ZANUSE-129244 format. One line per 8 residues: for each residue x, y, z of C-alpha. Coordinates in pm, whole numbers, plus 32768, in hexadecimal, padded with zeros to 4 digits. Layout:
BEGIN
X:Y:Z; ...
END
This chain:
BEGIN
6605:4461:B68D; 6617:449F:B51B; 65D9:4347:B4E2; 64B0:4324:B5D0; 6415:4456:B52B; 6442:43A9:B3C4; 639C:42AB:B433; 628C:4363:B4E4
6246:4409:B39E; 622B:42CD:B2E9; 613A:423F:B3B8; 6066:438A:B3B1; 6071:4367:B226; 6012:41F5:B228; 5EF4:4269:B2EA; 5E8D:436D:B200
5EB1:4261:B0F9; 5DAD:41A5:B1BC; 5CBD:42C1:B1D5; 5CDB:4304:B048; 5C90:418C:B02A; 5B74:418B:B0F8; 5AE9:42B3:B052; 5B10:4236:AF10
5A55:40F5:AF57; 591B:41BD:AFF7; 590D:42E8:AF14; 587A:42B7:ADA2; 5955:4385:ACA2; 5814:4374:ABCC; 56BB:438E:ABFE; 55DC:427B:AC57
5448:4207:AC24; 538D:41A3:AD65; 523F:4167:ADFA; 51B9:426B:AECD; 5172:4220:B02B; 501A:415A:B034; 4F1B:4130:B153; 4F42:3FD4:B1F7
4E36:3EF3:B168; 4D8C:3DE1:B264; 4E06:3CBC:B27B; 4D40:3B8E:B1D7; 4CB0:3A90:B2E6; 4D6F:3972:B21E; 4EC6:3A0E:B1F5; 4F48:3990:B321
4FA5:3B18:B39D; 50BF:3B25:B2B5; 5105:3C72:B1E4; 510F:3C56:B058; 51CD:3D68:AFB3; 50D6:3E45:AEFC; 5128:3E35:AD83; 509E:3F15:AC7F
50CA:3F0D:AAFA; 5147:401F:AA42; 50AC:4052:A8E2; 519B:4107:A7F1; 513E:41E9:A6E8; 51BB:40D2:A5E2; 50BF:3FEE:A67D; 51D2:3F15:A763
516C:3EC8:A8CA; 525F:3EA7:A9BA; 5254:3E5C:AB39; 52D1:3F20:AC67; 52A8:3E99:ADC4; 52CE:3F2B:AF01; 543F:3F6F:AF5E; 5494:3F62:AE00
5505:406C:AD0B; 554D:4092:AB9A; 5660:417A:AAFD; 55D7:4295:AA34; 5641:43BA:A974; 556C:4506:A98B; 5591:45F1:A851; 54EF:475A:A85F
5523:47F3:A715; 54E7:4977:A706; 5384:49B8:A676; 531A:4820:A66C; 5280:4734:A74B; 532B:4667:A86C; 53CD:4541:A7F1; 53ED:43F2:A8C6
54D2:42D4:A85F; 54E8:4197:A908; 5649:40F0:A8E5; 55EC:3F6D:A8E1; 5704:3E8F:A859; 57A4:3F65:A776; 5655:3FF0:A6D6; 55AB:4163:A730
5447:412D:A767; 5364:4269:A766; 527F:428B:A8A0; 515B:437A:A89A; 51C4:44A2:A985; 504B:4498:AA0C; 50D7:4380:AADD; 51AF:441F:ABB6
50F6:455F:ABBC; 503C:45D9:AD18; 4F5C:44AF:AD68; 4FF9:43A6:AC82; 5061:4259:AD13; 51BF:42AA:ACC3; 52D6:4392:AD32; 5422:43FD:ACC2
5532:43D3:ADB4; 5630:44C8:AD48; 57B6:4449:AD2B; 58E2:4525:AD69; 5900:459E:ABF8; 57B3:4622:ABF4; 57C6:46B4:AD58; 5907:4768:ACFF
585A:47DC:ABBE; 5727:4876:AC6C; 57F7:4967:AD51; 5750:4ACE:AD46; 586C:4BB8:AD6D; 57AC:4CD3:ADEF; 571D:4BED:AF1A; 588B:4B81:AF4D
58FB:4CDE:AF65; 57F7:4D1D:B072; 5891:4C08:B12E; 59E7:4C8A:B12D; 5954:4DD2:B19D; 5898:4D09:B2E0; 59D4:4C6B:B353; 5A7F:4DE0:B34A
5A3F:4E22:B4AB; 5ADC:4CC6:B535; 5C63:4D42:B537; 5C14:4E75:B5E3; 5B3D:4DED:B6F6; 5C55:4CD1:B72F; 5D4F:4DE1:B758; 5C69:4EA5:B84C
5C17:4D69:B90D; 5DA1:4D32:B943; 5E01:4E8A:B984; 5CE0:4E99:BAC0; 5D98:4D5F:BB38; 5F00:4DE8:BB2F; 5E87:4F1E:BBDF; 5DE4:4E5B:BCFA
5F24:4DA1:BD33; 6009:4EDE:BD1F; 60A2:4EA6:BBE9; 609F:4FF5:BB02; 6128:4FC1:B9BD; 6010:50D1:B910; 5EFB:50AC:B835; 5FB2:50B4:B6E5
60CA:4F9C:B758; 5F9E:4EBA:B7C7; 5EC9:4EF5:B67B; 600E:4E81:B5C0; 607B:4D67:B686; 5F08:4CFC:B663; 5EF9:4D07:B4FC; 6043:4C4F:B4D7
5FBF:4B4E:B5D0; 5E8D:4B27:B4DF; 5F7B:4AE6:B3B7; 6054:49F7:B42D; 5F17:4929:B4DC; 5EB6:48F0:B37C; 6016:4881:B2EB; 609F:47B0:B42C
600B:465D:B4C7; 5EC9:467D:B569; 5E39:47C1:B5D1; 5EFF:483A:B6DB; 606A:4843:B60F; 6027:49CE:B613; 6046:49EE:B79B; 61BA:4958:B778
620F:4A68:B68E; 6144:4B7B:B75C; 6218:4B08:B88B; 635F:4B2E:B7E9; 6304:4C97:B757; 627D:4D1C:B896; 63DD:4CFC:B936; 6418:4E3A:B853
630A:4F03:B8E6; 632A:4E86:BA69; 63F0:4DBB:BB42; 62BF:4D2E:BBEF; 62B7:4C27:BAF3; 6236:4AEE:BBE1; 611B:4BC3:BC59; 60BA:4C06:BAEE
60B2:4A9B:BABF; 5FC4:4A96:BBD0; 5EE4:4B7A:BB21; 5EFE:4AB0:B9F7; 5EA6:4971:BAA0; 5D75:4A31:BB47; 5CFB:4AC8:B9E5; 5CF3:496F:B959
5C37:48CE:BA86; 5B44:49DF:BA75; 5B24:49D2:B8FF; 5B07:484D:B92C; 59EB:4872:BA43; 593A:496D:B94D; 5905:487B:B849; 58A4:4742:B931
57B1:483F:B9BC; 572A:4897:B865; 5734:4773:B7B9; 56BD:467B:B8CC; 5594:4757:B912; 552A:4779:B7E5; 5526:4612:B7A3; 544E:45CB:B8EA
5366:46EA:B8BD; 5329:46C0:B74C; 52FA:4530:B78D; 53FC:44EB:B67D; 550B:4403:B716; 55D6:4322:B643; 5614:41F2:B6F2; 563A:4291:B858
5722:438F:B7EF; 569B:44A0:B8A8; 56BB:43FD:BA02; 580B:43AF:B991; 585D:450C:B94D; 57B4:4595:BA98; 5861:449C:BB4F; 59C8:4507:BAC6
5958:4655:BB1C; 58F6:461C:BC83; 5A14:453B:BCC0; 5AFB:4684:BC54; 5A40:477A:BD36; 5A5A:467D:BE57; 5BD3:4657:BDFC; 5C1B:47CC:BDEE
5B36:4802:BF2F; 5BF6:46E8:BFF1; 5D5E:4766:BF8F; 5D0B:48CD:C005; 5C45:487D:C133; 5CAE:496A:C251; 5C73:484A:C355; 5D4C:4765:C269
5E56:486A:C265; 5E52:48AB:C3C5; 5EA7:4742:C414; 5F98:46F6:C2F4; 60BA:47CA:C28D; 6055:47B9:C111; 6174:48AF:C0A1; 6279:47F7:C17D
6234:46A1:C0DC; 6239:474F:BF77; 6393:47DC:BFF4; 6427:4688:C001; 63DE:4621:BEB0; 64AE:4663:BD74; 647A:47C7:BD2E; 63E2:480D:BE55
641E:4976:BE73; 636C:499E:BD28; 6244:48C4:BD93; 6225:496F:BEC9; 61F0:4ACE:BE21; 60E4:4A11:BD30; 6030:49AC:BE58; 606C:4B1C:BEFF
5FA8:4B81:BD9C; 5E95:4A94:BDDA; 5E5B:4B17:BF5E; 5E4A:4C77:BED4; 5D44:4C25:BDD8; 5C6C:4B6F:BEF5; 5C7F:4CD1:BFB0; 5C17:4D73:BE53
5AC4:4CE9:BE20; 5A46:4E2C:BD45; 5B71:4DEA:BC3A; 5AFA:4C77:BC32; 597C:4CB2:BC1D; 59EC:4DC6:BAF3; 5ADF:4CCE:BA47; 59AF:4BCA:BA73
58C0:4CC8:B9BF; 59B1:4D37:B8B6; 59DC:4B9A:B85D; 5876:4B9F:B82C; 587E:4CBD:B72E; 5989:4C40:B672; 58EF:4AD9:B670; 57A2:4B62:B606
585F:4C2B:B4EC; 58FC:4AF1:B482; 57C9:4A2A:B467; 572E:4B53:B39B; 5846:4B34:B2BC; 580D:49A3:B299; 5689:49E4:B25E; 56EF:4ADF:B13E
57EC:49B4:B0AC; 56C2:48D1:B0B4; 55E1:49E0:B018; 56F7:4A22:AF0A; 56D0:4881:AEAF; 5575:488C:AE97; 551A:482B:AFF8; 540D:491B:B025
536C:4858:B12F; 5488:487E:B217; 5472:4957:B33D; 5533:49E2:B465; 54A0:48D5:B54D; 54FF:47C5:B45A; 5663:484C:B466; 5648:4867:B5F6
5650:46EE:B5FC; 5754:46C3:B50D; 584A:47FD:B511; 58E5:47A9:B672; 58E8:462C:B617; 59BB:466F:B4E6; 5A9C:4764:B5A0; 5AFB:4686:B6B8
5B49:4580:B5AF; 5C20:465C:B4FD; 5D0B:46AA:B625; 5D5F:4531:B653; 5EDC:4537:B5FB; 5ECE:43EF:B504; 5EF5:44A7:B3B7; 5FCF:45F1:B345
5ED9:4716:B3A7; 5DC6:4626:B3DC; 5D89:460C:B270; 5C65:451B:B21E; 5BEC:4506:B384; 5AFE:463C:B371; 5A90:45F6:B209; 5A3F:447B:B27C
5985:44D7:B3A5; 58BD:45D3:B2E6; 585C:44CD:B1C8; 57FF:43D4:B2C8; 5733:44C0:B3AC; 5681:4571:B2A8; 563C:441D:B1F8; 55A3:4367:B339
54DF:449B:B35B; 544B:4463:B219; 54B9:45C2:B1A2; 5595:4574:B0A1; 5639:446A:AFE1; 5791:43E7:B030; 5828:44CA:AF1F; 5779:45FE:AF89
57C9:45D8:B101; 593D:458D:B0B5; 5960:46D1:AFDD; 58B2:47A1:B0E8; 59C7:4735:B1B9; 5AC3:478C:B0BA; 5A4B:48FE:B068; 5A38:4940:B1E9
5BA4:48CD:B1DB; 5C02:499C:B0CD; 5B52:4AEF:B153; 5C17:4AAE:B2AE; 5D4D:4A69:B1DC; 5D28:4BAB:B13B; 5CE4:4C75:B245; 5E1B:4BF4:B308
5F11:4C33:B1EE; 5F5C:4DAD:B25E; 6006:4CE0:B37C; 6136:4C76:B298; 61AB:4DC3:B232; 6182:4E51:B379; 6261:4D2F:B423; 635A:4D6E:B2F2
635F:4EBC:B314; 6394:4E95:B495; 64B3:4DAF:B462; 6545:4E85:B37A; 653E:4FA8:B461; 65F5:4EDD:B57F; 66DC:4E68:B4AB; 672C:4FD0:B40B
676B:5030:B555; 6850:4F45:B5E2; 692D:4F92:B4AE; 691B:50E0:B4FF; 69A0:50A6:B657; 6A9E:4FC8:B5E2; 6B0C:50E5:B4EF; 6AFA:520F:B5C6
6C6F:525B:B5F2; 6CF6:523A:B75E; 6D25:5383:B822; 6E9C:53B9:B8C5; 6ECF:544D:BA13; 6F3A:55C2:B9D5; 6ED7:55DD:B86F
END
């Protein structure tokens, strides 16, 4: 078992290495000079319908002429000395050639594509702080959502325990493979508060499904309504949502269950007793539409807070044109990608998703999109950190209780 776990860890680390390699080949460390998008020129009658790449000369301050074609870029260095005019240098074959800054100003033929280094330097701390505050309601909303589902199936562990376990789960979601590792820790920890662990597992699964459906509906609907579908992605996302709804409806259908003893079938499987109690939790939730509707509503509010934090992350990097609708198309897909358990904590997947989605929408450079994902991850990790001391304190308290029980002297009859 230990060898299999070690092998799985190495596989995940190898996949993480591939993600790092992919990012390094797609994201520029330094700034690049590129052509702005130009309106398409009408084809000439004698060009056979072929489209030649647009090529524009660059006249440097030293009088040299360089050519830059569509799809090409040149490495540059941008300097902004305090109290002095902006300087732009083209790095060409080991030489530094100064470029007229007017060529890259608004309306000029060229643009600067920011690299990773300048993107990191451009972070506005005050705007980033607003992103941290925008994310603040998310852990609380997630805890309330799970509390309602637990109460709907009769698992009463109290609000304080629910909030503590939620925070512990959020922390372990950031350090264990995929985005669901915290559920395993929550399932272990909940045994200290209730003997109905199987029913609690049912609520955790339902909690995940409700959250995923909200993500799918928000993301797919935004891509369709805003006509910003990326390669049919909206149709695929909505198809997954429809499949989840239909599958759940069929599984919980009273008509089906009146003809098939689902509980009896589950009882024949390994761990059948636990599976049957999980199934009982699903049936109980089917009879609590108010709790499910409330959970869905809380998920919407939590995701809107998440998207608001992502917008502020983009603004902190100078991407002032990015708005909530843009993130409505981006965040759901990125979060679903982050939940794929192929790297520790989903590391790299969220960042690459932001990198590609924002870039394809023309909202950022690859480096800027990548950094939006990095900042959002850092914020979510920061807000999950209270889960570590809460887990350590609970573990230490239980250990102390067991030690005290063992050390308590045995009473002798008649003493």
